ROKE-268247 format. One record per residue: residue in one letter; residue number from 1; x, y, z of N, C-alpha, C, O, CB in turn. Coordinates in pm, whole numbers, plus 50000, padded with zeros to 5 digits. Glycine has a CB too. Example, Ala and Ser with C-alpha at 12.3 -4.5 7.8 and 13.67 -1.06 7.14 Angstrom:
# residues 2
REC	residuo	num	neast	nnorth	nup	caeast	canorth	caup	ceast	cnorth	cup	oeast	onorth	oup	cbeast	cbnorth	cbup
REC	A	1	51319	49431	50780	51230	49550	50780	51320	49670	50780	51424	49668	50846	51131	49553	50905
REC	S	2	51285	49775	50708	51367	49894	50714	51290	50003	50787	51341	50114	50804	51408	49940	50572
END
This chain:
# residues 80
REC	residuo	num	neast	nnorth	nup	caeast	canorth	caup	ceast	cnorth	cup	oeast	onorth	oup	cbeast	cbnorth	cbup
REC	M	1	28962	51705	45700	28997	51753	45567	29142	51720	45538	29224	51713	45630	28971	51905	45555
REC	T	2	29175	51701	45413	29311	51669	45372	29402	51790	45392	29354	51903	45392	29314	51623	45227
REC	P	3	29534	51767	45409	29626	51880	45423	29613	51975	45306	29622	51933	45190	29771	51829	45436
REC	G	4	29593	52100	45333	29577	52199	45228	29434	52206	45176	29401	52298	45101	29669	52169	45115
REC	G	5	29350	52110	45214	29210	52110	45171	29196	52092	45022	29295	52076	44951	29143	52238	45212
REC	Q	6	29072	52094	44975	29047	52076	44832	29107	52189	44750	29134	52170	44631	28897	52068	44807
REC	A	7	29130	52305	44811	29187	52418	44738	29329	52388	44691	29382	52456	44603	29185	52544	44824
REC	R	8	29392	52287	44751	29527	52248	44711	29530	52197	44568	29632	52208	44500	29583	52142	44805
REC	F	9	29420	52142	44520	29416	52077	44390	29329	52155	44292	29216	52194	44324	29365	51935	44404
REC	I	10	29382	52176	44173	29306	52234	44063	29271	52119	43970	29360	52052	43917	29386	52350	43988
REC	K	11	29140	52097	43951	29095	51980	43876	29026	52022	43747	28952	52120	43742	29001	51895	43962
REC	Q	12	29052	51944	43643	28981	51958	43516	28933	51820	43475	29012	51728	43456	29073	52022	43404
REC	R	13	28800	51807	43462	28742	51676	43433	28689	51673	43291	28636	51772	43240	28629	51643	43533
REC	W	14	28704	51556	43228	28649	51527	43097	28569	51397	43108	28576	51330	43211	28761	51515	42989
REC	P	15	28493	51361	43007	28415	51237	43014	28501	51112	43037	28453	51015	43096	28336	51220	42887
REC	D	16	28626	51114	42993	28710	50994	43005	28817	51005	43113	28907	50921	43119	28775	50965	42873
REC	G	17	28811	51108	43199	28910	51118	43305	28923	51258	43362	28837	51345	43343	29042	51073	43255
REC	M	18	29034	51278	43431	29057	51407	43498	29207	51432	43508	29286	51338	43518	28991	51409	43640
REC	V	19	29243	51557	43505	29379	51599	43531	29375	51685	43656	29288	51772	43671	29441	51678	43409
REC	V	20	29469	51660	43747	29474	51732	43874	29611	51797	43887	29714	51730	43874	29447	51637	43995
REC	F	21	29612	51927	43912	29736	51999	43940	29745	52020	44089	29653	52074	44151	29742	52136	43862
REC	D	22	29856	51977	44148	29882	51992	44291	29957	52124	44311	30075	52134	44276	29963	51870	44347
REC	T	23	29891	52223	44368	29953	52354	44385	30065	52351	44488	30150	52441	44490	29848	52456	44426
REC	L	24	30068	52251	44573	30172	52240	44674	30304	52191	44613	30410	52245	44643	30128	52146	44785
REC	S	25	30296	52089	44528	30418	52030	44471	30448	52079	44330	30563	52071	44284	30406	51880	44471
REC	G	26	30346	52128	44261	30364	52167	44121	30349	52050	44025	30371	52066	43905	30498	52230	44102
REC	D	27	30311	51933	44076	30295	51814	43992	30155	51807	43932	30058	51858	43990	30323	51687	44074
REC	T	28	30145	51745	43816	30018	51722	43749	29995	51572	43741	30087	51496	43711	30016	51787	43606
REC	H	29	29873	51528	43768	29838	51387	43769	29719	51364	43677	29616	51430	43690	29806	51339	43914
REC	A	30	29733	51268	43584	29624	51229	43495	29558	51104	43551	29627	51014	43600	29675	51205	43349
REC	M	31	29425	51099	43545	29349	50987	43600	29239	50946	43505	29182	51029	43435	29291	51022	43738
REC	D	32	29209	50815	43505	29091	50771	43432	28969	50802	43519	28984	50847	43633	29099	50618	43396
REC	T	33	28850	50778	43468	28730	50816	43542	28714	50742	43674	28669	50800	43773	28607	50792	43456
REC	E	34	28752	50614	43677	28737	50536	43800	28827	50591	43911	28783	50607	44025	28769	50388	43775
REC	L	35	28952	50619	43878	29044	50675	43976	29002	50817	44015	29011	50855	44131	29189	50676	43921
REC	A	36	28956	50894	43917	28911	51031	43945	28792	51031	44041	28786	51113	44132	28873	51103	43815
REC	D	37	28697	50941	44020	28582	50932	44110	28627	50900	44252	28579	50960	44348	28483	50826	44061
REC	G	38	28720	50805	44265	28771	50769	44397	28847	50882	44462	28835	50904	44583	28860	50648	44386
REC	F	39	28926	50954	44384	29003	51067	44436	28911	51177	44488	28933	51232	44596	29098	51123	44328
REC	E	40	28808	51209	44410	28714	51313	44453	28637	51271	44578	28611	51353	44666	28617	51347	44341
REC	L	41	28601	51143	44586	28533	51093	44705	28626	51103	44827	28583	51141	44935	28487	50947	44685
REC	F	42	28753	51068	44808	28851	51080	44916	28863	51225	44963	28868	51251	45084	28988	51027	44870
REC	L	43	28867	51319	44870	28880	51460	44908	28761	51506	44992	28776	51588	45083	28893	51548	44784
REC	K	44	28644	51453	44962	28523	51490	45037	28520	51422	45174	28479	51482	45273	28398	51453	44959
REC	E	45	28565	51295	45178	28557	51216	45301	28683	51132	45318	28681	51012	45289	28431	51126	45301
REC	P	46	28794	51192	45365	28920	51119	45376	28913	50995	45464	28986	50899	45440	29025	51210	45429
REC	G	47	28827	50994	45564	28816	50881	45654	28768	50753	45587	28784	50644	45643	28725	50915	45765
REC	L	48	28707	50765	45470	28657	50647	45400	28768	50550	45362	28746	50430	45354	28580	50688	45276
REC	L	49	28888	50602	45338	28996	50517	45294	29026	50407	45395	29061	50295	45357	29121	50601	45269
REC	A	50	29013	50438	45521	29040	50339	45626	28940	50223	45622	28968	50115	45674	29035	50405	45764
REC	Q	51	28824	50245	45561	28723	50140	45550	28752	50043	45436	28689	49938	45425	28586	50202	45530
REC	G	52	28848	50078	45353	28887	49990	45244	28801	50006	45120	28724	50101	45106	28880	49848	45290
REC	L	53	28818	49911	45031	28753	49915	44900	28602	49925	44910	28540	49989	44824	28789	49791	44822
REC	S	54	28541	49866	45010	28395	49865	45022	28336	50006	45036	28218	50027	45008	28352	49781	45140
REC	A	55	28418	50103	45079	28370	50241	45095	28368	50317	44962	28320	50430	44956	28459	50315	45195
REC	F	56	28419	50255	44856	28426	50319	44725	28343	50237	44626	28398	50154	44553	28574	50333	44676
REC	P	57	28211	50260	44623	28121	50180	44539	28163	50181	44392	28192	50286	44334	27978	50231	44552
REC	G	58	28166	50062	44333	28196	50050	44191	28343	50054	44157	28379	50038	44040	28128	50157	44118
REC	M	59	28430	50074	44254	28574	50082	44227	28634	49942	44229	28609	49863	44320	28644	50174	44329
REC	S	60	28715	49914	44128	28782	49784	44121	28900	49780	44219	28951	49885	44259	28831	49756	43977
REC	P	61	28942	49661	44258	29060	49650	44345	29184	49713	44284	29265	49773	44356	29088	49504	44376
REC	V	62	29200	49701	44153	29316	49761	44086	29313	49914	44098	29414	49977	44127	29320	49719	43937
REC	A	63	29196	49972	44076	29182	50118	44088	29201	50163	44232	29258	50269	44256	29044	50164	44036
REC	F	64	29154	50084	44327	29171	50119	44468	29319	50121	44505	29364	50210	44577	29095	50020	44558
REC	E	65	29394	50023	44455	29540	50022	44479	29605	50144	44414	29696	50204	44471	29603	49892	44424
REC	A	66	29560	50180	44294	29614	50299	44227	29583	50424	44307	29666	50514	44316	29556	50312	44083
REC	L	67	29464	50431	44367	29427	50545	44451	29520	50553	44572	29567	50661	44607	29280	50534	44496
REC	Q	68	29545	50440	44635	29635	50438	44751	29775	50486	44713	29836	50563	44787	29641	50297	44812
REC	R	69	29825	50440	44598	29959	50484	44552	29960	50633	44524	30055	50703	44559	30002	50405	44426
REC	L	70	29855	50683	44459	29846	50826	44429	29847	50908	44559	29919	51007	44569	29718	50857	44348
REC	L	71	29769	50865	44656	29763	50939	44783	29897	50937	44855	29933	51035	44920	29655	50880	44873
REC	E	72	29971	50829	44843	30105	50824	44901	30198	50923	44830	30275	50993	44896	30164	50682	44892
REC	R	73	30190	50930	44696	30272	51026	44622	30236	51170	44659	30322	51258	44656	30254	51006	44471
REC	L	74	30112	51193	44694	30067	51327	44731	30086	51354	44880	30041	51456	44931	29921	51346	44694
REC	D	75	30153	51262	44950	30171	51269	45095	30039	51275	45168	30026	51341	45270	30254	51390	45131
REC	L	76	29940	51205	45115	29810	51193	45179	29785	51050	45226	29677	51019	45276	29700	51237	45084
REC	G	77	29885	50963	45210	29872	50824	45245	29850	50801	45393	29808	50692	45434	29993	50751	45202
REC	L	78	29876	50902	45475	29856	50887	45620	29710	50864	45654	29678	50826	45767	29907	51011	45694
REC	Y	79	29622	50886	45558	29479	50864	45581	29441	50719	45553	29326	50680	45573	29396	50958	45496
REC	A	80	29536	50640	45506	29507	50500	45471	29491	50414	45595	29467	50294	45585	29619	50442	45383
END
């Protein structure tokens, strides 16, 4: 499980994306649906990130890079 677990993040999803509040840092992150799907999948199975883009069905390489950058900003990049 990620540091702080899923409870660390308060998520609000809409048809066109998601906003995530990080209770640890106090930061808010806006995401489109592709990045939001990848982020939620990562929260469920952090080990998938080590498998690369192929572990995130339907995710573009650009979105995968954005996911990696987001996880680094959240200090979750150690799972990469």
